[in-house]
Structure formats: structure tokens, C-alpha cells
N, C-alpha and C positions, 0 to 999 in steps of 0.2 A: 504493500500500500504506500510505502514511502515515496516511490517514484511518482505515483499518480498525484498525491498531494502536492509534490514539488512541481509537477507539470502544470497543475492548475495555478499555483502561485507564480510560476514563471510566466504563464500567459497573462495573468492579472498585472504582474509587475511590468511586463513588456508594454502593455497598453498605457500604464501610468507614465513610463519614461518616454513614450512616444515612438517606440520602435516599429509600431504598426501604423505608419503614417498614412497608408492608404486603406486602412480598415483591417480588422481581424475577424473576417467572416468568410462564408463560402464564396467562391469565385464562380459565378455562373458561366463566364466566358474565359476560361484559362487560355493563355497563349499557346499556340501550336508550335512546339519546338521544331517541328519539321520546317515550318516557315522561317523560324529564326536561323536555322542552319543554312537554308537557302540564301537568306539575306546575308549571312555571315560570309558565305563563299563569294558573294558579289562585291559587297562594299563595306566590309567590316571596318576598314581603316581609310575610307575615302573622303574623310572630312576633317576639318579642324587641324589640330596639331598631330593627330595620329597618322595622317598621311596615307598614301596608297602603297600597299606592299609591292606593287608592280613597278614602282618608281624608285630607282636606285638612290635618288637624292633624298628620299624619305626614309631610307633604311636606318636602323640603329647602328649599323656598322657597315664598313665597306673594306674591300681588300681581303687578302688572304695572309695570315689567318684572320678570322673575324675578331676584332676587339671592339667592344661596345663603347662608343663615344657619344651617342645620343640615346640615353637610356629610356626616354619617354616615347620612343618610336618602336614599332614592331621590328623584330629581327628577321632578315631575309632567309629564305630557304637555301640550304646548302646543296649545291649541285651533286647529284648522284646518291643522295641519302634517301633511303626508304622512309616515308613518313610513319610507317607502322613500326619502325625500329628494327635494328639488326641484332645479331648475336653479340654476346659479351666478347670483348677483345681477349686475345690469348694471354696477354700479360696485363697485370693491373696497371692503371695509369701511373706514370712516374712524374717527376718534377717537370713543370712546363706543359703538362697535359691535363685536359679535362675531357671526359668521355661520357656518353649516354648510350645505354643499350636496353634491350627488352629482356626481362628475366626468362631464362629457359630452364632446362632440367638441371642446370648446375646449382640451382638454389639461390636464395636471396642473400645469405650471409647474416640475416637478422634472426633473432630468436626470442621466445618468451610470449606471455599472454598479451603483451602490448605490441607485439610485432604483427603487422597486418599486410606486409608485403607478400605477394604471391607470384607464381609463374604467370607471365603475361603482363606484369607491371613493369615499371621503368626504374632503372638505377642511374642516378647522376653521381659521378665520382671523379675525384682528382687524387693527387698524391696525399691529400690531407683528410678529406671527409668523404663519406658515402651517405646518400639519402635515397629513399624510395618514394616514388609518386605513383599512385594507382592509375590504371588504365580507365576505360569508360565504366567498368563495373566496379563494385566494391564489396567487401565483406563486413563493412560497418553497418550496423542496424540503424544508426542515427541519420544516415543520409541515403538518398536514392541511388546516387551514382558515385563514381570514383573521382579522379582528378585531384585528390588530396595528397599532401605530403605526410606520409604515415610513419616512416622510420628514419632514424638518423644516428650516425656515430662517426667518431674519428676512425681512420683506417686501422689504427693499431689497437683499438679497443676490443675487448672481448666481453662476454656476458650478455645479459638480456637487455632488450630495448626498453626504454622508459617512456619515450614520447607517445602521446595518443595520436594527435594529428594537427595539421595546420590547414585551414581552408578559407576560402573567400567568404567574407561577411557581407550579406545584402539584407538590409533591415535586420530582422531577427531570424533570417534564413541564410541560405547559401546559394551556390550556383551549381547547375548540373554539369556533367562532363559528357556532352553529346559527341564530342570529337576530341581525341587526344592524339597528338602527332609530334613526331620528332622533326624539329626545324633544323637543328644542327647537331650532329653527333660528336663534334669535337675532333674528328679524325684529321681536320685541316690544321690542328695545333692551336685553334682558338677556343672561343666559348662554346659550351654545349647548352642547347636550349630545347625545352619541352613546352609545347603550347596546348592549353586546354580551352576549348570553346564550348559555351553552353548558355543557359538562360537562368534567370532568378527562379528560385524554388524554395519552398518551406523546408524545415527540418523533418525528415521522415519519421523520426521517433515521436516528435511532438504531435505531428498530424495523426500518427497511428494511435497513440494512447487517447487522444481527444476524439478520434473518429470523425474528424472533419478538417477542412482546410484551415490553416492558421496563418492568416495574412494572404491577401489576394495577390496573385502574380501580376506584375505590372508590365511585363514585356521588355525586360532588359536583355540585351546581348552582353555577355560577360566573357572576356578573353583574358586568360592569365598565362603569363610566360614565366617558367622557372629557368633561371639562367645560372650556370656555374662556370666560372673562369678558372684557369689553371692556378694552383698553388694558393688558393684562398680557403678560408674556413667558414664561408657563408654562401648561401644561395640568394641571389637577387630575385625578388618576386615583383613583377610588374603586372598590374591589372588594368584593362581597358573596359569601361562600362559605358554603354550608350543605349538610348531608347530605340527599340526595334520597331516601334510604331510611329504614328504621326504626332503623338502628344508628348509634351514635356512631363517628366515624372520627378517627384521629389523622393530621394532615398538617402539612407545612411549606408556607407560603404566602409569596408575595412577588412580585418582579418580575424578569424577565430584562432586563438591559441588554446587548443585542448591539451593541457599539460599532463593530464592523467593522474591517477591515484598514487603513482610511485614518484611523482615529482611535486615539489612545493613551489608555488609561484613566488617570485621576488620582484618587488617594485622599488625602484631607486628611492632612497631616503626613508621609505616606509618599512622596508624589510619584508618578511614573509607575508604573503597575501596579495590579492589583486590590487588593492588600493583604490583610490578615487582620483578624479581630476586628470589633467593632461600629463603625460609622461613620455620621456624620450625613448624608453625601451622597457621591456618586461622579460623576465627570464624564468626558466624552470630548472630546478636542481633536484636530482635524484641520486640513487646509489650508483656512483661511478659515472654518471651522465649529467650533462648540462646543455642547455640550449636557450635560445631567446629570439624575440622579434625586436628589431631595431628600426626606428622610424626616422625618415628624413627630417621631419619637424617634430610632431608629437602625435599621440593617439590617446583617446580617452575610453576607458572601459565602461560599457553600459551598466555593468554590475548586477545583471539579472541572474545569470546562471550561477556565478560564484556566490551570490547571496543565499542561494538554496543548496549550498555545499556540493554543487555539480562542478567538477574540476575543469571548467572551461572559462576562458576570458574572452569577452566580446570587445575587440579593440576597434573603436570607430576612428577612422582616419579622414572621412569626408562626410558631410551632411549638406545637402542642397539639391538644386534642380539639375536634372540630367537631360538635356535636349538630344534630339536625334543626330544633329550635325556637329556636335562638339562633345566627344566622350570625356568622361572623367578618367583621369589616369592616376593610379596610385602606385607608389614605389616604396618598398621596404625590404628588409633583409632578414633571412632566417639564419641565425648563427649557431654553429655546432661547436659547443665547448668541449674541453678535455675532461669534464667531470667536475670542474670547479666553477663557482660563480665568477671568480675573478677573470677566467678566460673569456667569459661573455662580456664582463664589464670592459675589459681591454679592447675587445673587438668593437663594442658599441661606441666607445670613445673615438676609435680610429675611423669608423664609418661615418661618424658625425663631424669629423674634422676637428675634434677636440684634442687638447694636449695637457691632460692633468699631470700634476707633479708627483705622481706616485713613485714609490720605490718598493722593491720586494723586501718584506720584513720576515725574518725567520722566527717562527713561534714553536715552542715545544712544551709538552706537558709531561711531568714526572710525578710519581707518588712520593710518599715520605722517605722511601728508601732509595730514591733516585732512579727507579725503574721506569722506562718510557710507558706511557699509557696510550693505547691505540683506540681510535674510534671516538675521541672527544670532539664534539661539535663546539667550535669557538665562534660565537655570534658577537660581532664587533660593532659598537656604536660610538658616535661622537656627539655629545649633547643629546638632542632629540632625534638625530638622524641615524638611521641604520646604514652602515657602510658595506659590510660584506660578511660572509660566513665561510669558514673553512673547517676541515675535519682532519685530525691527526692520523698519520699512517702508522705502519707497524713499528716505526722507530720513534713514535710519539711526536712527530714533527709535521708542520704545515707551513705554508708560505702565504702571506696576505699582501695585497697592494694597498699601501697606506701612505699618507703624507709625512715627510720628515718633520720632526719636532712637534707632532700633534699629540694631544692627550686623549686616551681612549678608554672605553670600558669593554671588558670581555666577559661574556657569560659562557661558562663551561657546562655543557649538558650532554645528555644522551649516552652517558657512559656508566652510570650506576643507578639503576632504578629511576626514581623521580628527581634525583639530586640535581640541583642547579647551583653553581658557584659563581660569584661575581668578583672580578679582579680588575682594578685600575692599572693602566700601564702607559708608558710614553715611548715614542719612537725616537731614539737618540743615536742610531747607528749601531747599537749592540743587539745581539739576539735576545728575544724575550722568552723567559722561562717561567712557566706557571707550575708551582708545586702544590699538589693537592694532598692534604693530610687528613681529610675527613672521610676517607674511603678505605675499606678493607675488602676482603673477598671471601667467598664461600665455595667449598667443594662439597657437593651433596650427592649421595647415592641412595636411590630408592628402589626397593625390590618387592616382589610379590611375597607375601608372608608364607604362602603355601608352597609355591614352586621354587622360590629363591631366585627367580629370574629378574633381571633389570626391568623396570616398569615405567613407561612414560606417564607423567603425572603433572600436577600443577602445584606450585609452591607459592603460597600467599604469605607475604611478610607484613605483619601488623605490629606497630609499636613506634614509640618516639615520634608520634604524629604522622607516621607514614603508613600507607596501605597500598601495596603494589604486588603484582603477581608475575612470576617468571615461569616459563615452560621448562620442565625437566624432560627434555626432548626424547632422549633414548634411555632414560633411567638415571642419567647423570647430569649434574649442573655445575658449571664452573663459571662464576660470574662475579664482577665487582658489585659491591653492595655498600651503601652508606654505613659508616660505623654506627653501632647502636645495639640495643637489646630488643629482640623481636620474639613474638610468638609466631612460629612457622607452622602454617596450616597446610598439610599435604592432603590432596584429594585426587580422585580419579572418576568423577561422575557418580551416578546414583546406585551403582552396584557395589561400590567400595565404601568401607568405613573410613572415617577420618583419622589421621594421625597428627598429633600436635607436639611440636618440640619447642623448647625454650632455647633460643640461640643468642650468642653474643658475638658481634663482629667488631674486632678491634682494628683501629686505623693502622694501615701498613702491614697487616697480618692476614693470613688465610686460615679460616676456620673450617674444620673438616667434620662432617656429620653424615650419619647413615640412618635409614629408617625403613620400615616395611609398611605395606598397605594390605589390608585383609579384604579379599573378595567375599564379602559377607553375605551378599544376596545371591542365592543359588538360581542361576538362569540357564542351567544346563539344558541343551536342546533348543535354545532360543538365541537369536542375535538381535542386537539393538541397532536401530536405524533412524536417521532423520532425513525426511524427503522434502525439505524446504529450507534452503540456506542461500545466502547471497555473499558475494565477494567482489573483488575489483572489476570483473567484467560488467557487473551491474552498474548502471549510472548512479545509483543511490547507495552504494557501499564502497568503502575504500579498504576493506580488509584484504591484505596481501594473500594470494592463494596459499602460500606456504604457512602463513599464520592461521588460516582457516583449517588447513590439514592438521597442524599442531594442536589447535584447540579441540578438534574432534577426537584426535588420538588420545590426548590427555584427559578428555572427558569420558573415555571408555567407549565411544561409539565405534561400531564395527562395520557399518555400511552408511555411506554418506552420498547423497545425490545433490550436486550443485544445481540450483534453479535460478539462474540470473535472468533479469528482465530482458526479454526479447533476444537473448543471445545464448547459444548452446555452449556450455563449459564442460571440459573434460579434465578431471583431476588425475587421471591415471598416470600420466607422465610425471607430474609433480610428486606424487606419492612414491613412484619408483625411484626418482632422482634423490629423494630424501631418505631412501632406505627404510620406509615405514610400511612396506607392502605386507608384512606379517601381521600388522595390527588393524588394518582397515581396508575395505573394498569400496569400489565406487563404480558408477557408470554415468554417462552424460544425461542431463535433463535441462529444462528451461521453464521459465514462467512467462506465459502470455498474459499481458496486463493492460488491456484497454481500461479506460477510466472507470467503467461501470462494473467490471468483474475481472478477477484474476484466476487463471487455471494453470496448473502444472502439467507438463507432458514428460514422461520418462518410462523406460529408457528411450533416448532420442538420438538419432544418427547425428554424429558430429562431422561437419564439413567446413574446414577452415577457409575454403575458397568462396563460399556463398555468403550473402548478406546475413548478418547475425550468426555466422558460422553454421548455417544450415537451418536457422529458425523459420517458422511459418510467418510470413510478413503480415503485419497488421495493415500497413499502408504500402502500396507499391505503385510505381510509375510504369504504365503500359509502354512497351517498346514501339508499338505501332502508332498510337495517337498522342503519346506524351502526357496523357491525362493521369491524374492520381486517383487511385481507387482504394477503398477501405473494406476490410473484412470484419465481420462481427463474430462473436464467439461460436454460434452454430456452424458457420462455415469453417472456422478454425478446427472445430472438433471433427467435422466431416472430412476435412483434408487429413487430419491425423489418423482417422479410422481407415483411410485408404492407403496408408503407407505399407510397405512390404512387411515390416514387423511393427504393427500398430502399437504406439506407446500406451501406457496406462494414463487415463485422464482423471486428474484430481481437481476438485473444486476447492479453492482456497478461501479461508476466512469469509464465509458466505454472508455474515451479518455485519461486516465492516462497511465503511463508506464505499469501498470498492468490491463489495460482495454481491454475488448473483441473487441470493435469496432476498436481500434488502432491495436490490434494484427492481426485481419483478414483483415485490410484495407478496412473496410466497406465504400461504397459509398451510402449515403442516397438518392441521386437522382435516383439511379438504384434500390434501395430497397433491402430487405433481400434475396429475391429469387435469386438475382444475385451472392450471396456469395457462393463460392465453398470450402472454407477452412474447413478442417475436424474438427477443434475445434469450429466452429461457432454454436451457439445455438440461434434460433429464438423463441423457445418455452419458453417464459418468461412471467411473469405476470406484472412486474414493472421494470422501469429503473430509475436510479438516474440522473435526468436532472440537478439538482444542487447538487454538492458535492464539487468539486474543482471549485470555482467560475470562474476562468479563462477559464475553459473548457465549461462553460454553453452555449455559442453560438454554439459551435460545436455539443454538445450533444442535444441541441434543434433541430438542423437539423437532427441528427440521429433519434431522437424520431419521428420527422415529417415524415421521410421516412418509419418508422414502421407503423404509422397511415395511411399514403397514401396507404400502401400495404394491409390495412384491418385488421391489428393486433391491437386489442384494448388493448394496453399495457399502464398501468397507469404510469404517470410521477410523480416522487417523488423528494423531497429535504430533505437530511439528513446531520447531522453534521459530521459523521465519526469521532467523538471526541475520541482522545486517551489520553487527559490530562484533569485534573480538572481545566480548565481555564475560566469557565463561558460561554463557547460557545456551550454547549450542547443545542440542539434545534435551532441552527443557521446553516441552515434554519430548519424549521419544517413543518410538514404536518397537515392540518386540515381536519378531517374526519367528514362527515355528520352523526354524532351519537348523539342522545339526551340522554345522560346518565351521571350520577355522575362520577367524576374522578376515584373513587375507584371501580366502578361497570361496567367497560368496558369489555365485553366478547371477547375472542379471535375469535370466529366464526363470530361475528358481524363485528369486525374490518376487518377480512379477506374478508367478503362479500362486505363491502364498498370499500375496495381496488380493488377488482376484478371488481366492477361495476364502478370504476373511480369516486366515489363520494368524490373527494379530491381536495383541493386547497393547494398551497405551498406558504410559505412566510418567508422571512428573514427580521425581524423587521417590519412586516406589515401583514395585513390580507385582502384577496380579496374574495368577494362572489358576488352573484347576488341579486339585490334589488327587482326583479320581480318574485321571487319564483323559478327561474330556478336553477338546480343543475348540476354540472359537471357529465357527463355520460348520461344526458338526450338525448332523440332522438325526434326531432320535425319534423312534417310533414308540408310542405308548397308547394305552387305552384311555378313553375319556374318563376323567376323575381319578386316574391312577396317580399315585404319589411317586414323584421322581426326586432323587437326591442329587444335589450339586455340591461337590467339595470345592469350596472357594478359599483361597489363601492369598494374603497380601503381605509381601515382605518389604522392609525398609532398611536402609543403612542406619548406622547408629546416630546419625544426625538429623533424621527425619521421622515423622510419625503420621499415621493415618488414624483418624478418629471415627469415621462413619463409613458404613458400607450399605449401599442401596441396591435393592433388587427391582429391576424394571422389566415388566412384561407388556409387550405391545404398546409401549409409550406411556405407561403409568407406573408409578412407584407402588409396589405391593408389599414391601417390607423394608424396614430400616433397622440396621444393627449398629449399636454403639460399641466402641472399643472398651473392653472390660479392664479393670485394674489388674487382672491376672494375666493379661496378654503378655506374651513373651517379648524379649528384647528384639527378636528378629521378626517374628510373625505377629503383626498387629491384628490380623484376622486369620484364623484357620478353622473354618466353619463348615458344617454340613447343613445345607439349606434345602428344605423339602417343599416342593411345589406340586400342585396338580392343575390340570388344564382341561377345559371343556371344548376348546377349539384349537386349530393349528395356531401356534404362537411362536414368538421369538423372545429370548431372554438375554438381557444385558446386565452386568454387574458394574456398578459405579462406586467409586470411593473418593473421599476428600479428607483433607487435614490442613493445618496451618502452614504458612510459609516458613521454611527453616530459618531460624534467626539466631542460632548460637555461633559456635566457631565457624560453621559453614552456613552462610546466609544467602538466600536468593530472593529476588523480587516476586517470584511467582509461587503460588501455594502448592501443596501436595494434592495431586488430582490425577484420576485415570479411570479406565474402564476396560471391559472386555468387548470384543465384537460378539455378535449374537450366536447363541446356540438355538437351533430350530427344533421345535417339538411338533411332531405330526401325529394327531389323534383322529383325523377325519377318516382314515381308511382309504383315502384317494391315492392314486398312483404318485402324485406329486404334492408337495407341501402347498397348502392353500394360504395365501396372504390374508391377514385379518381384515384388511380394507380400511379406508379412511374412517376416522372416529375421533371423538373427544379424548384428550389425553390429560394426565395429571402428573406433572413432574415438579410441582412446587417444592417438594421436600428436599430436593437436591440443592436448592439455593440456600446455603448457610451463611449468606452475607457477601459473597464475592461476585455475584452476577449483576450486570447492569440492566437497567430497564430497556 
């Protein structure tokens, strides 16, 4: 739901700041992109200062090799160069060379979840940098077409890409890539140029989630040239925009810097963040990567996306009228840094013709014993102005560009939990050494109490005003920690008891501790799973994929399905790379999330070359007529059902503001057959009964209405986690699968879900002691007494207080936890029931939120899926049918109206 709320706020905010100058409503007469292309081929540059590409005097360069001396003019076509692009050169470009080629089977050279370069896209490279620009198509779900700069690195850099993308800004939208062509491939020894021709268009993601046009298309022809000269560390970006019709239009133009979740934006003087007001440049800094946009004059962020925590900056460079005969021309530079902010700062100054009096100042950080400290972020300010940020290397050293004789303040952070230290210093020609005496270290080993094997877990440090958690990734932890006395709380999710240690960390010393965790909740024959989680591929989550894997593993989850908004995510490679394949299994999934309803689809085929990495598109642009079309949930489900291996269809948080049942005003006592709303879909396999805990009572009734109608929809509980806050798997699902955590097959999990072989628990586990399994069908005589052995287990930090027996949507018995209940089994009951009609039975439990040494924001809650009782004598079980229900008893104060 987070994305949709943000999308509504983005739309509202966009209207307030005026980015929809021509209206934010449906466009009855969208521009025909085919006409725009035809116009572009005839007279794209035949007026004003842009010139005619056929006239040598109007070219941006002349002679061989091509050196651009008129940057505001189009670059001429190089003789003998295929506009579609050629193969990669046999040798990488060297000094004095810049080359452009189309990616083939040799691969892109970029990697990671933020790498979007594919075969068929284009590489611009010289001896210093490499960037990738997509062809006409894209695998980004936010846009309809390609033409965006999506990957960048220095040629000597290794590791994963960090940049999201850079693309043209038109109002609050962008431009299509109807044609992408190689203008010059650099083989002449001069500049290499890629040209993208298109028209203004809204953002595909925004249009898709809203289900309508966001901003009328005004009919702009937009041409962008990406130019790379030899031996530079920047790409020159020049955009020509003109009205393709007879009218003058008023627009805002500029560039989107989608810096991504792994980079932090930096604004000159303001420091981290997008900032406000006009600025000469903006940068992004991530792990080992840095980049930025540098403007000839200045650009101002609209501040809409970034205000909603979306990692994009809308940099407006032009606002005004755009007539047909005098195109607006924008020129700016994309700088590829060496991983430091200062490399971008230096390039920005050079490109803008500035000559600051900086010098390189050597900084180093050591502990009380003089040992270098790696990974310390040094954030440097002067007065109210933020100047730069650097990070120490393995030798504890870093270099910063500062003015001689200046007085500065350094904040030292990100090296020991939440600790931040402030140090004043001056630049006087000597190296600057920061000694930190407030820090010690811990070496911790955690093992399973029964097997003795090392155990991934979570270590929460509480004390001296601090409260922070570290991952014990492989059963061991070796980390700097602020000196002090702590209560160390060790956990591993709801199946393990807590272990608490009192630890003391002395400055300059390493404290060694070991501990065990008891797998106290017996879940033999069951695996735990979460089928709704978000991470960095989602526009509304910034959780690193590795952190998400670590959180799941240290929470004891054994099956995890990523379900990012509109994009298919596959964690299998990350899990293998981290060496955690023995602890957790996964398969790809996604969340389809139009504003009125969210659905998960899994297992889902992962295709990194297609939009959304294979997602079913909510909004798409037809290749024949250029029109934008929208899909509603019924069509999405129909498409999913027709896939070669149809995914399971899960209805998410159905009573939230983005929930189906709320949207269609579903009445569970009348059942799904009474719903006439065109958006309603009853053809689902699963529904989230517990997601938003306050909605659980209402959704239990909704689910009961489905079961009464004869639809065997599986009830689930998922975390819908968007943050790495330790609540992944709260609640979680237990599937009746007897398999090792790393050997869970997608097909078996899907089969168990469809067969309803599932129980759900938040901080507890419920099952049957008499061999019954949810989804079972039991034959009995009318009035015959049947026994159900129901047991509920909890770890030593949680407790269940009530157990409810639900038959056909009504509570028929309530059991209270007795004072004699065991420490492990809060309930171990034999419950006897008789039936006069075919029925279904669900057992529901609840208790308070854990609030001791282990505390959670959500209460203890869970249920079984149905057991079906057949007394009719018919060949098949007969559904009870729509009816009045009574579930009031389960609301013990946690359900919202």
C-alpha cells in the first residue's frame, strides 16, 4: 500500500507545484507518435538555432575526427556507420579514443539489481568510463520505452552498479524512445554520439497505478544526444525540444536523476538530500560508486518524488513556452566519479569553468591503540555549509578536497552501531589524524543448543541509551561497538527462545562471548514462509537485497518470496552468493498494485530483459498506434491464468485503502456471487487474512464468506515488510512440507498452498496433535461427535491467551489459557464438535504483543486453515452457503472498525 499512497501524494503535490501545466486528466486526443516520427525525419532541426542536419554549416562539429565546437547544434552522421550500431571493438578503447557499440553476446560488463543494461542496448566508452543507454525498449517498469542512461562506472571499477537511471524530464513525465540511432561510433578518433528521438509521455508507473493518464500529452518532439569525447569522465547530454504541432506549449524541461536506493543524493552546501532552490550540480554517492549531473547554469528540483522518499530528483532546467520554430535546447553533463564525492565535485568545478583553491588533505582514523579503522564515514562541514564526505579505506585513510587554512568540523559515523563522533580540525599543511577512544569490539559466536551448529541470528544491544541490532550472519559476529555495558538480546524468530547476556565493551579492547539458542517450538514436518516482502527493486522500499536475505535468515524463515511492486525479483543468486542456501529457499514473485487493489503472483517467471523484469504491465504503450492502455485486475488475473505455469494468485490486505474487498464493498454474509463490481475478482487462490492486524477481524469475515460460498481459498498471514526492522515473518505461514530449509521446491510449496495445508502464526505456532492437517476432509454422521486435538506453542517470550473455534463463520466456543498451561504449550486441547450439515472448521488464537526483552509492535495472533467435515452423504462436500455470521468474540480490542 505504501507505493499507492505515495503515488496519490505525488500526483497531488505535482499539481500544487504546477508540474501539470496543461492539466492532469485524461487526454482524449493523444499525439500520434507515428506522426511525430515522420515530422522528426523531415524537419526536426530546420528552424531557429538548431539548424538543418543536412547543412554542414549547422553541424556541431566538422572535420575528421569530429570535435564538438558548437554544442547547441545536432551532431552530423558519421559516414559508413550503421545507425543500428555495430559490434563491440576487439580491444577496449584506449587513450585518445571514444567508442559506441551495441551490446551483443559478450555481455554488458555491469552487474547487480540496479544494472539494467541488456543485449541490444548501447555502450559508450572511452579509456576512463563506461555507460549504458537503453535501446527503444526497456526493462524498467517506471517508463514505457528505453533511451535512458541506466548504468555507469569507471573502466577499472568492479562490483555492482549503483545508479538507477538518468532520463529527460518533461513536466512530470519523460520522453519516449521511438528511435535510437548511432550518429557517430567514434571509430574516426573523435566523439561518439547516440541520438534518441521521441515525444513527451507520462511516467508508466504513475499512469499504471492510477489507471488513467497523468498529464495530457502536448505534442513535443524531444531529441536527446548522448555524447562522449575521448579521455573524459563525463557524458555530455544535449536535448532539443520543440512543439510538433501548430500551437505554442508551455512546459518544464530538465533531467531526472534517479539515484536509486544504494546511493545518497548530495546537494552542494546542503549535504545529503535533494535540497531546494537552484543548484549548480547534484551528485549521488554509493558503495564504491559516485556520479552526478552538472548544469551549465543551474537547475532546481521540483521536490515531489524525493519528498515521498522515492529516490528520484526532478531537476528542472527550463520553464517556459516552446514554439514550433524555435526549440528549447538544454545542455548538461553526467559525471562518472571514482566512488568519491570529491571526484564529482572536481569535475563539476572544471565543467563550470571554476577554479576553487582546494588542496588534497590526508585524513586518517585510528583507535586508542593506534590501529587504523576502516569504513568510517567522515562528513565535513564549515559553519552551516556541508562540504564533502569521505570514507576511510583498509588503512584507515581518506583524502578530502579542502581549502588551506580553513577550520572544519568532522562527524565520524557508520563504523560502530549508532555512534557518531564530532571533531574540530584545521587544514594547516599537516595530515589530520582522528583518534577514537570511545569504541571497543565484540567477537560473538552463536550456536544451536541442540545440534551445536553455528546459527544465524540477531543481536540486539540495549543499554547506555543505545538500542541497535546487528546481524550474526553465519553464527559469528565481529564488529566495532561503542564502549559501554549492554544487555545483549539474541533471537532467531518465533520458533526460538531468547537468550540474554550481560556484556561489557571496553574502549580499545575486544570482548569475546558465546551463546546458544534453543529451538523450543517443535515445527517438525513444517516450514515457515513469508509470501509478501519488499526490497530495493520496489519504488517504496530501500532495503538492500542482501539485508533482506539476512533479516529473513536471522528471523528463522525458511522460504521467502520477494513481491516488489510491478517488478519481478529473484533472490536466488543473492542467496547463493552469500552462502546462505542451506538456510532459506526462494522463488520469484511480484505485487501488482493499481491504486484500488493489490495482488501477488508467485511463482512468477523472471525475465530481466522485459519491462518490470517480466511483470504483467498495468499500463502499456501500443507499438502500432502509440496510445497508452490500462489493465484492470480481472484482466491481470486472466493473463496470469494463461501462463505456461500459472502462478498462485493472492489477494493482499483486502480491507486497506488499496484492498479489493473495500473497493467493491464486499458483503461477506451475501458472499462473492452477490458482487457486481466490474473490478471484482473471485478467482483467487489465497487471501491475506492477517497483514494489517487491525483489519484481521474484518478480513476473517471476508474469508469466511468465501469459504461459505464453496471457494477453497487459502488464508495466509504475511509481513508486507518494507523496512529492515526485524518484523519480516510477522506473521508467517507454516506449510506442511518435510524438507530442509534450502531444498524447498516451488511446485511443492504451490501445491501445499492450493491444498490449504497451512497454518498462520505471529509469535506462535498452531497445529493438530491428532494427525489432522488443514485442508483435510473428514466424513462423519450427522450429530456424530468429532474430536480435534489442537495445540498452540510459543517461544519463551510470547504467550497466547485465547483460542476460538469457528464453524462456518461463527465462533462456537472460546477457550481461555489456564494457569496450569505449560511453558511451551499455551493450549493442548481436545475439542469435541458435532455437525448437522457439511461444514468447515477454523481455529483462531490471540494474545498480547510481546513486550519484554523481545518486543514487537504486533500482537500474538494466528489460525489454522479449514478442516472440512462432510455429513451430507453426497459425493462431494457441500458448501454451507451465504449466511449471517458471528465473529464478534475474536475482537479482544485490536480490531479497527
